[in-house]
C-alpha positions as CSV (number, residue, x, y, z in Angstrom):
1,M,-81.8,95.5,-11.9
2,A,-79.0,93.1,-13.7
3,P,-79.5,89.3,-12.4
4,K,-77.5,88.1,-9.7
5,F,-76.1,84.4,-10.4
6,G,-75.9,83.0,-7.2
7,R,-73.4,79.6,-6.9
8,V,-74.7,76.9,-6.9
9,P,-75.2,73.7,-4.0
10,S,-72.9,71.1,-4.1
11,I,-74.6,67.6,-3.3
12,R,-73.5,68.0,0.4
13,D,-76.2,71.3,0.8
14,R,-78.7,69.4,-0.9
15,V,-78.0,66.3,1.5
16,E,-78.1,68.4,4.3
17,D,-81.2,70.6,2.5
18,T,-82.9,67.9,2.5
19,L,-81.8,66.6,6.5
20,S,-82.9,69.8,7.5
21,E,-86.4,70.5,5.4
22,H,-88.0,66.2,6.0
23,R,-85.1,64.4,8.1
24,N,-87.4,62.7,9.2
25,E,-88.4,61.0,5.9
26,L,-84.4,61.0,4.8
27,V,-83.5,58.8,8.1
28,S,-86.2,56.4,7.3
29,L,-85.2,56.2,3.9
30,L,-80.6,56.1,4.7
31,S,-82.6,53.4,6.8
32,R,-83.3,51.0,5.1
33,Y,-80.3,51.4,2.4
34,M,-78.6,50.7,5.5
35,G,-81.6,47.6,5.9
36,Q,-79.8,46.1,3.0
37,G,-76.3,46.0,4.6
38,K,-73.1,46.6,3.6
39,G,-72.0,46.8,-0.2
40,I,-73.2,48.3,-3.0
41,L,-76.3,49.6,-4.6
42,Q,-77.0,51.3,-7.8
43,P,-79.3,53.1,-8.3
44,H,-82.0,51.7,-9.3
45,H,-82.3,50.8,-6.0
46,L,-81.5,53.7,-4.5
47,L,-84.9,55.0,-6.6
48,D,-86.9,51.8,-5.5
49,E,-86.9,52.1,-2.1
50,L,-87.9,55.3,-2.1
51,S,-90.7,54.5,-4.3
52,N,-91.6,52.7,-1.3
53,V,-91.0,54.8,1.2
54,I,-93.4,57.3,-0.5
55,A,-95.8,54.2,-0.8
56,E,-96.0,53.7,2.1
57,D,-97.0,57.2,3.7
58,P,-97.5,60.0,0.5
59,S,-97.9,62.4,3.1
60,H,-93.6,62.3,2.4
61,K,-92.3,65.4,0.8
62,L,-88.8,63.4,-0.2
63,E,-90.0,63.4,-4.0
64,D,-89.7,66.6,-4.1
65,G,-87.2,68.2,-2.5
66,P,-83.8,68.4,-3.5
67,F,-82.5,64.5,-2.4
68,F,-84.3,63.3,-5.2
69,E,-82.4,65.5,-7.7
70,V,-79.4,63.4,-5.8
71,L,-80.7,60.4,-5.8
72,K,-82.0,60.6,-10.2
73,T,-77.9,61.4,-10.4
74,A,-76.9,59.5,-8.1
75,Q,-74.7,56.3,-10.0
76,E,-74.0,54.0,-7.0
77,A,-74.3,54.3,-3.2
78,I,-71.6,52.6,-0.1
79,V,-73.3,50.9,2.5
80,L,-70.9,50.7,5.4
81,P,-73.0,51.4,8.4
82,P,-73.7,53.5,9.9
83,F,-72.0,55.5,6.9
84,V,-74.4,55.6,3.2
85,A,-72.0,57.2,1.0
86,I,-73.1,58.0,-3.0
87,A,-71.4,59.3,-5.8
88,V,-73.0,61.7,-8.1
89,R,-72.8,62.2,-11.6
90,P,-74.4,65.8,-12.1
91,R,-74.0,66.3,-16.2
92,P,-71.5,64.9,-18.3
93,G,-67.7,65.1,-16.4
94,V,-68.6,65.7,-13.3
95,W,-68.5,63.7,-10.0
96,E,-69.0,64.5,-6.3
97,Y,-69.1,62.1,-3.7
98,V,-70.7,63.0,-0.1
99,R,-71.3,60.6,3.0
100,V,-73.8,60.4,5.4
101,N,-73.3,59.3,8.6
102,V,-77.5,57.9,9.3
103,Y,-76.7,57.6,12.9
104,E,-74.8,61.4,13.7
105,L,-76.7,62.3,10.2
106,S,-73.7,64.9,9.8
107,V,-72.4,65.3,6.6
108,E,-69.2,65.4,4.5
109,Q,-68.3,65.9,1.5
110,L,-65.7,63.2,-0.2
111,S,-62.8,63.4,-2.3
112,V,-62.0,60.8,-5.4
113,A,-59.3,59.0,-3.9
114,E,-61.0,59.5,0.1
115,Y,-64.4,57.9,-2.1
116,L,-62.4,55.0,-2.4
117,R,-60.5,54.6,0.2
118,F,-64.4,53.8,1.6
119,K,-65.2,51.4,-1.2
120,E,-62.7,49.2,-0.6
121,E,-63.1,48.4,3.2
122,L,-66.3,47.3,2.2
123,V,-63.7,44.6,1.7
124,D,-60.2,44.9,2.8
125,G,-62.0,46.4,6.3
126,D,-60.8,49.0,8.3
127,F,-57.9,50.1,7.4
128,N,-55.5,52.8,9.1
129,D,-52.3,51.5,8.0
130,Q,-50.6,55.6,6.7
131,Y,-47.7,53.5,5.3
132,V,-49.0,52.4,2.1
133,M,-47.8,52.2,-1.1
134,E,-48.6,55.3,-3.1
135,L,-48.0,54.7,-7.4
136,D,-47.7,58.1,-8.8
137,F,-49.1,58.7,-12.0
138,E,-49.6,62.6,-12.8
139,P,-46.1,63.3,-14.5
140,F,-47.3,60.6,-17.3
141,N,-50.2,63.2,-18.0
142,T,-49.0,67.0,-17.0
143,S,-48.1,66.7,-20.8
144,I,-51.6,65.5,-22.0
145,P,-54.3,68.1,-22.9
146,R,-57.4,67.4,-21.0
147,P,-60.9,68.5,-22.0
148,S,-62.7,71.1,-19.3
149,L,-66.7,70.8,-20.8
150,S,-69.1,69.3,-20.8
151,S,-68.6,69.7,-24.4
152,S,-66.1,68.5,-25.2
153,I,-67.3,64.8,-24.8
154,G,-67.4,63.2,-28.5
155,N,-65.0,65.1,-30.0
156,G,-62.2,64.6,-28.2
157,V,-59.6,64.3,-32.2
158,Q,-61.3,67.9,-32.6
159,F,-60.1,69.1,-28.9
160,L,-56.5,67.6,-29.9
161,N,-56.5,69.5,-33.6
162,R,-57.3,72.0,-31.5
163,H,-54.5,71.9,-28.8
164,L,-51.9,71.1,-31.2
165,S,-53.0,73.7,-34.4
166,S,-52.9,76.6,-31.3
167,I,-49.1,75.3,-30.7
168,M,-48.3,74.3,-33.4
169,F,-49.4,78.5,-34.4
170,H,-47.5,79.6,-31.3
171,N,-44.7,77.5,-31.2
172,R,-42.5,76.7,-35.4
173,D,-40.0,74.4,-33.3
174,C,-43.6,72.3,-32.5
175,L,-43.7,71.5,-36.4
176,E,-40.1,69.6,-36.1
177,P,-42.3,66.3,-34.3
178,L,-45.0,66.5,-38.0
179,L,-41.5,66.7,-39.7
180,D,-39.5,63.5,-37.2
181,F,-43.6,61.9,-38.8
182,L,-43.5,63.0,-42.3
183,R,-39.8,61.5,-42.3
184,A,-40.3,58.1,-40.2
185,H,-43.4,56.9,-41.8
186,K,-43.1,53.1,-43.6
187,Y,-44.8,50.6,-45.1
188,R,-43.2,46.8,-44.7
189,G,-39.8,49.2,-44.7
190,H,-41.2,51.8,-48.0
191,V,-40.9,54.6,-47.9
192,M,-43.8,56.9,-47.7
193,M,-44.2,60.9,-48.1
194,V,-40.6,63.0,-47.0
195,N,-37.5,60.4,-48.5
196,D,-34.1,61.3,-46.4
197,R,-33.7,64.1,-48.9
198,I,-35.2,66.5,-46.6
199,Q,-33.5,67.1,-43.1
200,S,-35.3,70.1,-42.0
201,L,-38.9,72.1,-41.7
202,S,-37.1,74.7,-44.1
203,R,-36.0,72.4,-46.7
204,L,-39.1,70.4,-46.7
205,Q,-41.5,73.5,-47.5
206,S,-39.4,74.9,-50.1
207,S,-39.5,71.2,-51.3
208,L,-43.2,71.2,-51.5
209,S,-43.3,74.5,-53.0
210,K,-41.2,73.7,-56.5
211,A,-43.6,70.4,-56.3
212,E,-47.2,72.8,-56.5
213,E,-44.4,74.5,-59.4
214,H,-44.9,71.2,-61.0
215,L,-47.7,70.1,-59.9
216,S,-49.4,73.9,-61.4
217,K,-47.9,73.5,-65.3
218,L,-50.4,69.5,-65.7
219,Q,-54.3,68.4,-65.9
220,P,-55.8,67.7,-62.8
221,E,-55.8,63.2,-63.7
222,V,-52.7,62.9,-64.5
223,P,-50.8,59.9,-62.2
224,F,-48.8,60.1,-59.6
225,T,-46.4,57.6,-61.2
226,E,-45.3,60.5,-64.3
227,F,-45.0,63.0,-61.9
228,E,-43.1,60.6,-59.2
229,H,-39.6,60.4,-60.3
230,K,-39.3,64.6,-59.9
231,F,-41.8,64.2,-56.6
232,Q,-38.2,61.5,-54.9
233,E,-36.0,64.3,-56.5
234,L,-37.5,66.6,-54.1
235,G,-38.1,64.5,-51.1
236,L,-41.1,63.4,-51.6
237,E,-43.0,59.6,-52.3
238,K,-46.4,58.2,-52.5
239,G,-49.3,58.7,-49.7
240,W,-49.7,62.8,-51.4
241,G,-52.6,61.0,-54.0
242,D,-53.7,59.3,-56.9
243,T,-53.1,62.5,-59.2
244,A,-52.6,65.8,-59.9
245,Q,-55.3,67.5,-58.3
246,R,-55.7,65.4,-55.7
247,V,-51.8,65.2,-54.7
248,L,-52.3,69.4,-54.6
249,E,-54.9,69.8,-52.8
250,T,-53.1,67.6,-50.1
251,I,-49.9,69.7,-50.0
252,H,-51.7,73.2,-49.7
253,L,-53.1,71.5,-47.1
254,L,-49.5,71.0,-45.4
255,L,-48.4,74.6,-46.8
256,D,-51.0,75.8,-45.0
257,I,-49.9,73.9,-41.9
258,L,-46.5,75.4,-42.4
259,Q,-47.4,79.5,-42.5
260,A,-50.5,78.9,-40.1
261,P,-51.9,76.0,-38.5
262,D,-55.6,75.9,-37.6
263,P,-57.7,72.8,-36.4
264,S,-59.5,71.8,-39.7
265,T,-57.1,72.2,-42.0
266,L,-55.0,69.7,-39.4
267,E,-57.6,67.5,-39.0
268,T,-58.2,66.8,-43.4
269,F,-53.4,67.1,-44.2
270,L,-53.7,64.2,-40.4
271,G,-57.0,62.1,-42.6
272,R,-55.3,61.9,-46.0
273,I,-51.5,60.4,-44.7
274,P,-52.6,56.5,-45.3
275,M,-52.2,54.7,-42.3
276,V,-54.5,52.3,-41.6
277,F,-53.8,48.8,-43.2
278,N,-53.9,46.2,-41.0
279,V,-57.1,46.3,-39.6
280,V,-58.2,43.4,-36.3
281,I,-62.0,43.4,-34.8
282,L,-62.4,41.6,-31.8
283,S,-65.2,38.9,-30.7
284,P,-63.9,36.5,-28.5
285,H,-67.3,34.7,-27.5
286,G,-70.4,32.9,-29.3
287,F,-70.1,30.7,-31.8
288,F,-68.5,33.3,-35.0
289,G,-69.7,32.5,-38.7
290,Q,-71.5,33.0,-41.5
291,A,-72.7,29.8,-41.4
292,N,-75.6,27.2,-39.9
293,V,-74.5,29.8,-36.3
294,L,-77.8,32.2,-36.0
295,G,-80.3,30.9,-33.5
296,L,-77.1,29.7,-31.4
297,P,-75.9,30.4,-27.5
298,D,-74.5,33.3,-27.2
299,T,-74.4,34.8,-31.2
300,G,-77.3,36.3,-33.2
301,G,-76.5,40.3,-33.9
302,Q,-73.4,40.8,-33.1
303,I,-72.2,38.8,-35.5
304,V,-74.4,40.0,-38.9
305,Y,-73.8,44.1,-37.9
306,I,-69.6,42.5,-37.6
307,L,-69.7,41.3,-41.0
308,D,-71.1,43.9,-42.3
309,Q,-68.8,46.0,-41.1
310,V,-66.4,44.4,-42.3
311,R,-67.4,45.1,-45.9
312,A,-68.4,48.2,-45.8
313,L,-64.2,49.1,-44.1
314,E,-62.6,46.8,-47.2
315,D,-64.1,49.0,-49.5
316,E,-63.8,52.0,-47.6
317,M,-60.1,51.3,-46.9
318,L,-59.3,50.5,-50.7
319,F,-61.5,54.2,-51.8
320,R,-58.6,55.4,-50.5
321,I,-55.8,53.5,-50.9
322,Q,-56.8,53.7,-54.1
323,R,-56.9,58.6,-54.1
324,Q,-53.6,57.8,-51.7
325,G,-51.7,56.4,-55.3
326,L,-50.8,53.5,-53.6
327,N,-50.6,50.2,-54.9
328,V,-51.3,47.8,-51.3
329,D,-53.5,46.0,-50.9
330,P,-55.1,46.2,-46.6
331,R,-55.6,42.9,-44.5
332,I,-58.8,42.4,-41.7
333,L,-58.6,40.3,-39.5
334,V,-62.0,39.3,-38.0
335,V,-60.6,37.1,-34.0
336,T,-62.6,34.8,-32.5
337,R,-63.2,31.7,-30.5
338,L,-62.2,28.9,-32.5
339,I,-64.7,25.8,-31.2
340,P,-63.1,21.8,-31.5
341,D,-66.3,21.0,-31.2
342,A,-68.0,22.8,-33.9
343,K,-72.2,21.5,-34.6
344,G,-71.8,21.6,-37.7
345,T,-70.6,24.5,-38.7
346,T,-67.9,26.5,-39.9
347,C,-66.2,26.8,-35.9
348,N,-63.6,24.7,-36.1
349,Q,-61.2,25.6,-38.6
350,R,-58.1,28.9,-37.8
351,L,-59.0,30.9,-40.8
352,E,-62.4,31.1,-43.0
353,R,-62.8,34.0,-45.9
354,I,-65.7,36.1,-45.4
355,I,-68.2,35.9,-48.0
356,G,-68.2,39.7,-50.0
357,T,-64.3,40.5,-49.4
358,Q,-61.5,40.1,-51.6
359,Y,-59.3,40.7,-47.9
360,S,-60.8,40.4,-45.2
361,H,-60.4,36.6,-42.9
362,I,-62.0,35.1,-39.7
363,L,-59.1,34.0,-37.5
364,R,-59.9,31.4,-34.6
365,V,-57.4,31.4,-31.5
366,P,-58.5,28.3,-28.9
367,F,-59.6,29.0,-25.0
368,R,-56.6,27.0,-23.8
369,T,-56.0,25.6,-20.3
370,E,-53.0,23.9,-18.6
371,K,-55.4,21.0,-19.5
372,G,-55.5,21.4,-23.6
373,I,-58.4,22.8,-25.5
374,L,-61.2,24.7,-24.0
375,R,-63.3,22.3,-26.9
376,K,-67.2,22.6,-26.3
377,W,-68.8,26.2,-26.4
378,I,-69.7,28.3,-23.2
379,S,-71.3,31.0,-22.7
380,R,-69.9,34.5,-22.4
381,F,-70.6,35.2,-19.3
382,D,-68.2,33.0,-18.0
383,V,-64.8,33.7,-20.8
384,W,-63.3,35.9,-18.4
385,P,-60.7,33.3,-17.3
386,Y,-59.1,32.1,-20.7
387,L,-59.9,36.0,-21.4
388,E,-55.3,36.7,-20.2
389,T,-54.4,33.9,-22.2
390,F,-56.9,33.7,-25.1
391,A,-55.2,37.4,-25.9
392,E,-51.5,36.2,-26.1
393,D,-51.9,33.7,-28.1
394,A,-54.3,35.8,-30.4
395,S,-51.5,38.9,-30.2
396,S,-49.2,35.8,-31.5
397,E,-51.6,34.6,-34.7
398,I,-52.3,38.0,-35.3
399,A,-48.6,38.9,-36.2
400,A,-47.7,35.5,-37.8
401,E,-50.7,36.0,-40.1
402,L,-50.3,39.9,-41.1
403,Q,-45.9,39.9,-40.1
404,G,-46.5,42.6,-38.1
405,T,-48.8,44.0,-36.4
406,P,-52.4,46.1,-36.6
407,D,-52.7,49.5,-37.5
408,L,-56.2,49.7,-35.2
409,I,-58.4,47.2,-33.1
410,I,-62.1,47.7,-32.8
411,G,-63.2,46.0,-30.2
412,N,-66.6,45.2,-29.4
413,Y,-69.1,45.4,-26.2
414,S,-66.6,44.3,-23.3
415,D,-64.5,42.1,-25.4
């Protein structure tokens, strides 16, 4: 006989089953949660109270029941007597919300909006006004693909490439934005990849085929500069590669996309387009320097990690830019806080070259209030009131230093 697949019980089902089988034990546990007063309980609070209940009466069976599975995946609980609402994440990308009336022993499943409304009552109190302003952001998301499988978590680039290649395969008109991007792609006013001679997909495909034929007659190691003029006549500019072989590989990728798009080819081609020249790394707290800083408050492993990251990143950027056939100097800025009372460090210097690099610097911007610049170090736990002004000041300093905007911004921890 073929196996039967039953319905996976919801969180509400599990709570109701526990109420049916272990009513007194569950009421005792929920009453303990309510005894802590209204507020938000974290996962360890929920499990600690369960341990206390079991320790007082080892005969309790909650640890063996379905409610224990609920608590193991709970992310928080909202206590607002007589209710206890629990947010549960049974698996990646899936959330459920359940609320129990401890006095009436009734259980209800909540939607996201209902759970958030209940959570807001912790601060706002009971709110019955039916005329509440609502902002509908759904129209902004209608054309954005969303992964529905938890296996897609962490694989967003691959998911988007599969989605894009599928659209391109079924609708050739969807290749037009790719052409528009290639034609508009510039760096500091210099055209890259495709110039104005190419106005349509058919012209692009024709130019690529002619370029392919021309390159097939050259030795693989011939530098781009020797056939640059020929490429410009075809409507093609720098950025395809540094040698005939590298350029030919990139052209083959785009020809394959124009003929029959697939995710792997699309990802490889997009990865070859020169797009990242200016990088900003944010780390606004602590004494960020290269000497005499380790051991000072809020200063430690993150500094070592970021400095090593910068050196490796600059090497990789230089390697890629060279292979793309470009003569561009990249820039990396580590943006941190300028501390006037620097305690013998360089943290009072606006700009400092990072040792072991050619194009990477530490850019320091002070914390500022209406009363002026904050001169002393403050704990990372106290920086939040200064961050909005810091962000505005930092954006101006970054734009001035780069003479433009960054292509990539990297944050660290809560920064």
